[in-house]
Residue, then its C-alpha position, 0 to 999 in steps of 0.5 A: m521937645a520936637g520943634t521947641v525954640n530956645s532963645v540960646t540955641g535955636p530951633g530944635i537944638r537943645p542941650a544933650t542928656s543921658d537918654d541920647l547917648v544911644r542915639l549919638v553912638e550910632l550918629n557918631n559911628a555911622a559918619v566914620p571916618a569923618v569922625n572917630y569912632l566912640t563907645l558909649d562910655e566915651m560919649a558918656r564921658f563927653l557928656r560930663v566934661a563938655h562945655r556944651f554938648l548940644v543935639a538937634e531934633v528933626p522937626e517932623d518926628g523929634t529925632v536926634a539927627a544931629f550934635l555938637v560936643g564942645l570943650d573949654g580950653p585949655e581947662c578940660f583934660y582930653d587926651s587928644l593931640n588935636y585939642e593939645y595943638f590949640c592948647d599950645r596956642y591960646d590961653r582960652f578957646l572953645y574947641v568943637d571936638r565934633i559935629v555929626v549931622d544925618p544926612v537926612a538933615w544936611g542943608r538945615g543950618l544945623a552946623q551954623g545953629f550949633y556953632r552960633a549956640f557954642v559961641t554964646s558961651a564964649v565968656g573970656h574965649t578969644h577963638l574958636c577952633a576946630e580941626v577937619n580931615t584932609v585925609p580922608r578929605n571931608e570936603r564938605s566940613l572944610d567948605f563950611h568952615q571956610r565959609f563960616g569965616f574959619k582961618a587955616i592955622g596949620e596941618r598935622s598928621d598921625e602916622g598911627t591912623g594915616k590921618s591928616v587934619r587942617m587946623f582952623a581958628l575963628e577969632i571971637s569976641g568972648d563976650g558971649 
C-alpha cells in the first residue's frame, strides 16, 4: 500500500491494522517522554476502541513512519485525566490521544494530514481536542498546534508523573 492515495485520508495515510501493532509500539516508545509508554496490549486496545486509528507510510519503502490515535468523546471509556478534562467541557468532541511521527519523516505534513483526515469523521462533533506536554516541553508540538489554529484552554499538572500539559481545542463544524 506504499504511496497509495485514499481520498478520505490522503497520500500514504490509511487505517491501522493488527499487522502494524509491533511497529506502532516501537514508534511510540521511541517517542517517550513526548507520549506515554505503551505495551503491545495497550496499543491493541486502541485499535479496538479508537474512533480513527491512522498510520502513514513512507512512500519510498512502505515503512510505517507515523500514527494517530483518535477517540470519540465522551463516548469512549478511557481512564485518562486528560480525556476526562475534555469530557467535562464538551458534549461531543474528537480527542487526539497521540500522534507520533518518526523523526526521519518530520516535515512531510503527516500530522496535518492526520488531523484533516480525523476531522472528516466529525459528524456531530463540535471540537477537536488534544493536549501537549509543557513539562517536559514539547516545543515542536506546541508550535504545530498553534499554527493549526488550536486555542489553549487550560493547563494541568500530574504530581505523580511530574508532567504538565497544555490543553488545546479547535472548533470544528461537525458535519464531516
